[in-house]
N, C-alpha and C positions, 0 to 999 in steps of 0.2 A: 075745293079751296083754291082760290086764284092767288097768283103770286104778284104782288105789287112791287115791281122794281122801278126805281127812279131812273128815268131815261134822260140823260143830259145831252144837250147838243152844244157844240162849240163852233164859233165862227171859223172859217177856213184860215189857215196860216197865211199871214200877209206880211212879207218882209218889209213893205213900205211903212209899216207901223213901228218898226224898230227905231227908237229915238231915246238914247240915254242922255241924261243930263251929265255935265262934267263931274258932278258929285257921284252919281251912279256909276259912271265909267271908272272913276278912281277906285270906288269900292270894289267893283267887279274885277278890276285889274289886280288889286291887292289880294282878293279872295282866290282868284284863279292862277295868278302868276303870269298871266298873258298880258304883255305890254302893247303889242301891236293892235291898233284899233280894228283893222280888217279881220285879223285872226280872232279877236275877242267877239266881234259880231258873228262870225261863222260859228264859233263855239256856242254862243248863247242860242242862236237859231237852231243849231243841231240838237241841243238839249231840249229845246221847246218842241221840236219835231218828235223826239223820242217820247216825251211826256204825252203828246197827243196820241201816239200809237198805243200807249198803255191805257189811256182813258177812253179811247174810241171804242164803240161797240163792235 
């Protein structure tokens, strides 16, 4: 009996794709409590990298 596992591939992380609208930034700042734009970007990219590690084979 063969195992049919779904194999997902994800594009590599690309920081240049980070682009929050002012509405999205306001939402994320309220959600995280992080007001500094650079710190918020770092936080979001860090969470994204962690998510990639969990979902990568």
